[in-house]
VOGU-3710 file (C-alpha; in Angstrom, 3 decimals, decimal comma):
1> maqelksfcs> 2,277/-14,870/-69,056  0,155/-12,845/-71,502  3,308/-11,148/-72,764  4,905/-14,486/-73,646  1,770/-15,533/-75,581  1,775/-12,215/-77,470  5,469/-12,591/-78,341  4,978/-16,134/-79,607  1,953/-15,170/-81,696  3,887/-12,205/-83,082
11> vlsnihpgrd> 6,435/-14,649/-84,450  3,711/-16,844/-85,938  2,015/-13,878/-87,553  5,191/-12,981/-89,414  5,811/-16,430/-90,958  5,493/-16,358/-94,741  4,334/-19,647/-96,181  6,425/-21,375/-98,740  5,129/-23,314/-101,697  3,297/-25,903/-99,503
21> nkvewqhirg> 0,494/-25,600/-96,939  -0,185/-21,970/-97,796  -3,761/-22,082/-96,538  -2,787/-23,530/-93,174  -0,053/-20,997/-92,665  -2,267/-18,086/-93,678  -4,887/-19,220/-91,161  -2,255/-19,476/-88,406  -0,914/-16,036/-89,327  -4,337/-14,445/-89,146
31> qsshichhtt> -5,301/-15,961/-85,803  -1,868/-15,281/-84,335  -2,077/-11,633/-85,375  -5,462/-11,353/-83,707  -4,199/-12,967/-80,502  -1,079/-10,767/-80,523  -3,103/-7,580/-80,650  -5,877/-8,478/-78,200  -4,333/-10,628/-75,474  -4,269/-9,164/-71,949
41> ahtfhvhlvl> -3,680/-10,666/-68,540  -7,416/-11,087/-68,126  -7,939/-12,728/-71,586  -4,871/-14,957/-71,557  -6,865/-18,152/-71,049  -9,380/-17,331/-73,809  -6,710/-16,528/-76,380  -4,645/-19,549/-75,433  -7,708/-21,698/-76,197  -8,110/-19,884/-79,521
51> llqtfasitp> -4,482/-20,596/-80,457  -4,809/-24,267/-79,597  -8,057/-24,505/-81,553  -6,334/-22,921/-84,553  -3,561/-25,510/-84,569  -6,004/-28,316/-83,807  -8,191/-27,455/-86,810  -5,375/-27,504/-89,390  -5,879/-30,065/-92,095  -2,488/-31,212/-93,358
61> gssncsewhs> -1,788/-30,809/-97,011  0,520/-32,852/-99,214  3,617/-32,033/-97,134  4,604/-32,497/-93,485  1,578/-34,629/-92,759  3,132/-36,338/-89,735  4,184/-33,006/-88,189  0,739/-31,484/-88,560  -0,961/-34,587/-87,274  1,297/-34,550/-84,214
71> vrhqcngllv> 0,514/-30,875/-83,547  -3,226/-31,425/-84,061  -3,229/-34,415/-81,729  -1,333/-32,512/-78,990  -3,577/-29,453/-79,265  -6,756/-31,556/-79,080  -5,404/-33,311/-76,012  -4,578/-29,998/-74,337  -7,996/-28,586/-75,158  -9,693/-31,561/-73,529
81> ninnqeskkv> -7,797/-31,032/-70,212  -7,414/-27,263/-70,278  -10,141/-26,741/-67,671  -8,436/-29,150/-65,267  -4,954/-27,644/-65,490  -3,381/-24,239/-65,086  -3,301/-22,204/-68,312  0,399/-21,619/-67,733  1,132/-25,361/-67,729  -0,983/-25,916/-70,877
91> fqdflrhltt> 0,934/-23,193/-72,690  4,257/-24,726/-71,597  3,215/-28,205/-72,767  2,114/-26,802/-76,152  5,420/-25,006/-76,643  7,448/-28,016/-75,536  5,670/-30,205/-78,110  6,343/-27,727/-80,905  10,040/-27,873/-80,044  9,984/-31,599/-80,783
101> iypgrdnise> 8,736/-31,144/-84,356  11,433/-31,794/-86,937  10,660/-30,394/-90,361  10,546/-32,616/-93,339  11,691/-31,626/-96,762  9,229/-28,697/-96,987  8,700/-25,571/-94,899  12,009/-26,031/-93,183  12,481/-22,326/-92,430  8,965/-21,998/-91,019
111> wntirasctq> 9,325/-24,900/-88,642  12,797/-23,796/-87,564  11,418/-20,346/-86,798  8,584/-21,879/-84,732  10,978/-24,135/-82,866  13,329/-21,271/-82,071  10,441/-19,107/-80,933  9,099/-21,914/-78,748  12,492/-22,411/-77,140  12,822/-18,687/-76,479
121> tlaslalniq> 9,273/-18,403/-75,150  9,794/-21,388/-72,829  12,934/-19,767/-71,464  11,015/-16,542/-70,942  8,204/-18,474/-69,236  10,679/-20,244/-66,959  12,163/-16,883/-65,945  8,696/-15,464/-65,467  7,712/-18,421/-63,324  10,888/-18,097/-61,278
131> qsqqqqlsqk> 10,274/-14,396/-60,747  6,655/-15,071/-59,900  7,656/-17,710/-57,389  10,229/-15,329/-55,927  7,599/-12,617/-55,684  5,180/-15,014/-54,043  7,868/-16,094/-51,587  8,761/-12,475/-50,841  5,101/-11,633/-50,406  4,643/-14,638/-48,144
141> ladekkknka> 7,617/-13,575/-46,044  6,305/-9,998/-45,955  2,868/-11,243/-44,949  4,355/-13,464/-42,252  6,491/-10,575/-41,031  3,442/-8,330/-41,015  1,472/-11,033/-39,266  4,260/-11,537/-36,710  4,483/-7,796/-36,208  0,721/-7,626/-35,687
151> aqkaikaqqi> 0,926/-10,575/-33,299  3,771/-8,907/-31,403  1,806/-5,702/-31,317  -1,234/-7,572/-29,985  0,931/-9,326/-27,390  2,461/-5,995/-26,386  -1,002/-4,415/-26,127  -2,173/-7,335/-23,979  0,902/-7,038/-21,760  0,350/-3,312/-21,335
161> qtkhalltsq> -3,338/-3,848/-20,607  -2,533/-6,521/-18,012  0,127/-4,391/-16,355  -2,148/-1,330/-16,351  -4,866/-3,394/-14,661  -2,352/-4,611/-12,084  -1,039/-1,059/-11,668  -4,565/0,235/-11,030  -5,224/-2,476/-8,439  -1,877/-1,745/-6,728
171> rlllaakqne> -2,680/1,965/-6,598  -6,100/1,254/-5,096  -4,477/-1,060/-2,551  -1,866/1,605/-1,761  -4,583/4,228/-1,196  -6,466/1,828/1,105  -3,334/1,061/3,141  -2,449/4,765/3,357  -5,967/5,546/4,572  -5,591/2,809/7,179
181> lrpmqqecka> -2,205/4,165/8,276  -3,138/7,857/8,300  -5,169/7,834/11,594  -2,303/5,969/13,288  0,182/8,562/12,064  -2,049/11,386/13,252  -2,500/9,729/16,640  1,241/9,063/16,865  1,974/12,704/16,032  -0,449/13,857/18,732
191> leeqihvqrq> 1,248/11,505/21,224  4,666/12,873/20,221  3,457/16,377/20,975  2,031/15,317/24,349  5,228/13,465/25,228  7,318/16,491/24,287  5,173/18,813/26,430  5,222/16,458/29,428  8,972/15,931/29,187  9,453/19,685/29,315
201> kvhpmdavqy> 7,440/19,763/32,554  9,333/16,992/34,344  11,510/18,515/37,064  14,830/16,884/37,944  14,668/15,282/41,407  17,597/14,965/43,761  18,163/11,516/45,185  16,374/11,276/48,563  18,730/10,484/51,426  17,043/8,844/54,418
211> angtkflvtm> 17,787/6,516/57,329  16,357/3,063/57,822  12,928/3,056/59,425  11,946/6,385/57,894  8,263/6,566/57,089  7,131/8,103/53,795  3,887/10,047/53,988  2,434/11,062/50,624  -0,314/13,685/50,662  -3,003/13,977/48,003
221> gitgdgkstv> -6,125/16,037/47,437  -7,821/18,834/45,531  -6,037/22,143/45,072  -7,194/24,623/47,738  -8,333/22,035/50,306  -5,328/22,725/52,606  -2,936/19,962/51,654  0,228/22,118/51,938  -1,007/23,490/55,282  -1,418/19,933/56,625
231> cnrlcgdqsa> 2,149/19,163/55,443  3,455/22,194/57,345  1,533/21,140/60,483  2,983/17,629/60,265  6,477/19,140/60,078  5,867/21,219/63,239  4,606/24,574/61,889  2,827/26,240/64,840  1,987/29,494/63,041  -1,564/30,775/63,060
241> kgnqglfkae> -2,136/30,055/59,371  0,218/27,105/59,019  2,101/28,824/56,242  5,506/29,294/57,819  6,909/25,887/56,932  8,741/24,626/53,845  5,523/24,053/51,968  3,952/27,182/50,535  0,317/27,475/51,571  -2,419/30,005/50,823
251> rsgssvttqv> -6,148/30,037/51,358  -7,217/30,222/47,721  -8,303/28,037/44,829  -5,127/28,755/42,907  -2,316/26,208/42,692  0,468/26,954/45,126  2,391/23,677/44,961  3,514/23,246/41,370  6,041/20,465/41,830  6,746/17,622/44,222
261> qykqcliaet> 8,264/18,858/47,486  9,360/16,906/50,536  10,819/17,477/53,980  12,324/15,203/56,590  11,050/15,673/60,101  10,324/13,950/63,413  6,691/13,212/64,214  6,225/11,753/67,694  9,873/10,672/67,703  9,457/8,901/64,346
271> rcivvdcpgc> 11,606/9,841/61,381  9,341/10,796/58,520  9,527/12,283/55,062  6,413/14,306/54,260  5,742/14,563/50,529  3,600/17,443/49,271  2,261/16,645/45,808  0,633/19,251/43,562  -3,132/19,029/43,965  -5,408/17,578/41,333
281> ddsehaddhh> -7,739/19,872/39,375  -5,159/22,626/39,739  -5,588/26,043/38,161  -2,903/25,316/35,548  -4,518/22,033/34,378  -1,229/20,184/34,799  -2,398/17,012/36,561  -0,463/14,735/34,191  2,740/16,736/34,694  2,353/16,417/38,464
291> annlaqflcg> 1,760/12,675/38,167  4,977/12,337/36,116  6,990/14,179/38,749  5,432/12,199/41,590  6,208/8,912/39,820  9,793/10,037/39,272  10,116/10,866/42,961  8,449/7,734/44,322  10,450/5,429/42,086  13,544/6,669/43,917
301> idgvdafvlv> 12,415/5,443/47,349  11,811/1,986/48,822  8,077/2,354/49,477  5,208/4,443/50,871  3,960/4,042/54,475  0,794/6,138/54,247  -1,326/8,014/51,730  -2,832/11,107/53,323  -6,025/12,306/51,644  -6,806/15,928/52,598
311> qngsnirfka> -10,469/16,831/52,065  -12,204/20,146/52,822  -14,528/19,133/55,660  -16,724/22,200/55,210  -17,452/21,268/51,595  -17,289/17,544/50,963  -16,659/16,991/47,273  -15,347/14,185/45,127  -14,637/15,985/41,895  -13,834/14,014/38,743
321> slqkmiqeyq> -10,153/15,004/38,989  -9,908/13,591/42,545  -11,640/10,395/41,468  -9,168/10,084/38,610  -6,230/10,567/40,992  -7,519/7,878/43,363  -8,109/5,510/40,445  -4,536/6,033/39,252  -3,174/5,375/42,752  -5,217/2,154/42,893
331> anfgekafws> -3,891/1,137/39,467  -0,280/1,967/40,324  -0,102/0,523/43,841  -2,945/-1,988/43,841  -6,447/-1,544/45,255  -5,775/-3,342/48,544  -2,428/-1,637/49,118  -3,904/1,820/48,551  -7,003/1,534/50,774  -5,155/-0,297/53,566
341> hlvvvlsnie> -2,586/2,545/53,734  -4,989/5,495/53,552  -5,422/8,142/56,272  -8,044/10,886/55,776  -7,673/14,420/57,153  -10,746/16,679/57,028  -9,524/20,291/56,826  -11,304/23,534/57,735  -13,088/21,955/60,693  -13,316/24,916/63,038
351> mhlmdeldsi> -14,681/24,857/66,593  -18,197/25,881/65,566  -18,428/22,707/63,456  -17,484/20,296/66,250  -21,121/19,446/67,000  -21,544/18,410/63,374  -18,271/16,487/63,149  -19,805/13,031/63,242  -22,311/13,905/60,513  -19,510/15,478/58,427
361> kqeffnalhs> -17,443/12,316/58,746  -20,456/10,220/57,824  -21,115/12,485/54,838  -17,534/11,973/53,738  -17,704/8,188/53,991  -21,036/8,121/52,192  -19,535/10,117/49,333  -16,381/7,974/49,318  -18,266/4,678/49,332  -20,626/5,824/46,592
371> kfkaakqyqi> -17,654/6,435/44,322  -15,379/3,609/45,448  -17,144/0,432/46,611  -13,833/-1,227/47,544  -13,267/1,356/50,305  -16,132/-0,163/52,374  -13,934/-3,178/53,176  -11,392/-1,106/55,119  -11,407/0,778/58,431  -9,931/4,040/57,204
381> pimhigwygy> -8,639/6,331/59,972  -10,121/9,826/59,731  -8,870/12,987/61,471  -9,819/16,632/61,373  -7,948/19,928/61,588  -8,737/23,603/61,472  -7,138/26,994/61,946  -7,837/27,757/65,580  -8,206/25,961/68,885  -5,988/22,973/68,119
391> dfdkwrsqfm> -3,000/21,609/70,005  -0,929/20,836/66,921  1,715/18,806/68,785  -1,008/16,590/70,187  -2,596/16,450/66,724  0,689/15,287/65,211  0,998/12,547/67,840  -2,559/11,387/67,105  -1,774/11,363/63,411  1,340/9,226/63,905
401> hhvstginqq> -0,656/6,883/66,161  -3,075/6,259/63,271  -0,148/5,723/60,879  1,544/3,292/63,300  -1,517/1,295/64,367  -4,528/2,098/62,193  -3,217/1,087/58,784  -1,163/-1,667/57,151  2,398/-1,497/58,407  4,014/-3,061/55,360
411> kvlcdkmipp> 5,364/-0,500/52,929  3,640/-0,056/49,570  6,194/-0,725/46,854  6,485/1,805/44,020  8,132/-0,468/41,465  4,906/-0,933/39,492  4,003/2,729/39,320  3,646/3,905/35,730  3,692/7,690/35,216  1,438/9,246/32,526
421> lkkleqkral> 4,523/10,093/30,474  5,578/6,451/30,389  2,014/5,412/29,560  2,085/7,786/26,600  5,424/6,372/25,501  4,093/2,818/25,812  0,974/3,773/23,857  3,162/5,337/21,173  5,359/2,223/21,019  2,304/-0,029/20,607
431> lqqraaplqn> 0,945/2,286/17,933  4,278/2,263/16,084  4,345/-1,540/16,379  0,875/-1,713/14,812  1,834/0,748/12,091  5,135/-0,956/11,165  3,598/-3,830/9,110  1,410/-1,314/7,271  4,413/0,881/6,523  6,301/-2,159/5,185
441> eireismsiq> 3,322/-3,078/2,990  3,115/0,496/1,687  6,837/0,464/0,839  6,494/-2,863/-0,989  3,388/-1,700/-2,890  5,132/1,571/-3,826  8,124/-0,390/-5,136  5,771/-2,672/-7,086  4,046/0,374/-8,616  7,422/1,836/-9,634
451> tltneinqin> 8,491/-1,491/-11,163  5,231/-1,808/-13,117  5,546/1,789/-14,351  9,107/1,104/-15,566  8,004/-2,098/-17,311  5,146/-0,311/-19,080  7,539/2,440/-20,234  9,979/-0,183/-21,536  7,205/-1,974/-23,489  6,072/1,330/-25,004
//
């Protein structure tokens, strides 16, 4: 805008007055020259006012009075409103008015020059305004684009922040679920190892072939108390040490019977199958393995007729392992079924202990009843046996008499017996069932974390 004012004033400063109005034209030339040389963008308004004042102060001479009066009137009007309008518009109005002046008979060339200059300056102003408007529009678009870009950037930052917060919470939740699952996995692994070991110790059992009416006699007791010897005696072993039968027997605390053994025999004309089970608290610490094998064997028969508990009569003891065995028998067969089918044999009762036999039996029952209150409700047959001085045929007949008359005659079913191996497998199955929902949650959380990570990478 300042450039257009300078150009216009440059034209005015170069007008040479004719024979009329010399003073007026000289004044215009002087002021225009000043404006041309000193106008800047910052002083445009001031110099525009000066130009208008110059034209407004002209006193018309003898020629062109109407033209000068018109210019003076227009300039005075513009000066009055210049503070209420844009300087650019004032300048345009001034130039437009000058273009309407038609010279009279004098100063024709001067007025034509002014009119031409005004027309050219207006055209230049129009172009300037158009360019300015275009620049403003471009700047506005650039600002809006910058603003939109900043807004998008802010939105992106907010999205990333939100997803990072969610990612952190998901990771914390994952860690908590993994910590909850870890003990289950460790316990399950330990069970797997136990199951593997016990499976390795399970011995294959041949199917037991027996006639109807055969009685099943299952012996139980602590290793070293003479259980295998009693089995041999029941099967007719008459040897001095009772170790010449099928069942291996030794007088020691070491385990001799390491797996379930059985033999069919006749006891007082009754068909029987005597089952020798490995003793509890054995030297190899394999009680669970023995229980697995016994369960496998018993599940292949139609029931048990008698449980034979062999107890060292010279040293009455209810060790923790024997208590555990009795508790498992109660759990597997039922408390009533177990105690109503129990026969006790006190071993190592030699002739010199006969005078103390009643007190030994009482000591046994006192110990039994102190550990198992339920046993008091039953009349449990109790026998004794030793190494020397016994008629073993007569002893076998007495034993079968107790089995036939002294205990419950209905067989104990084995269909509910659960071996330790199966218990471990059931425990593992329950543990896996508990862990499954957690594992599903962990998988879902892990997938969510992966999805969030991918989304954050895509945003970035």
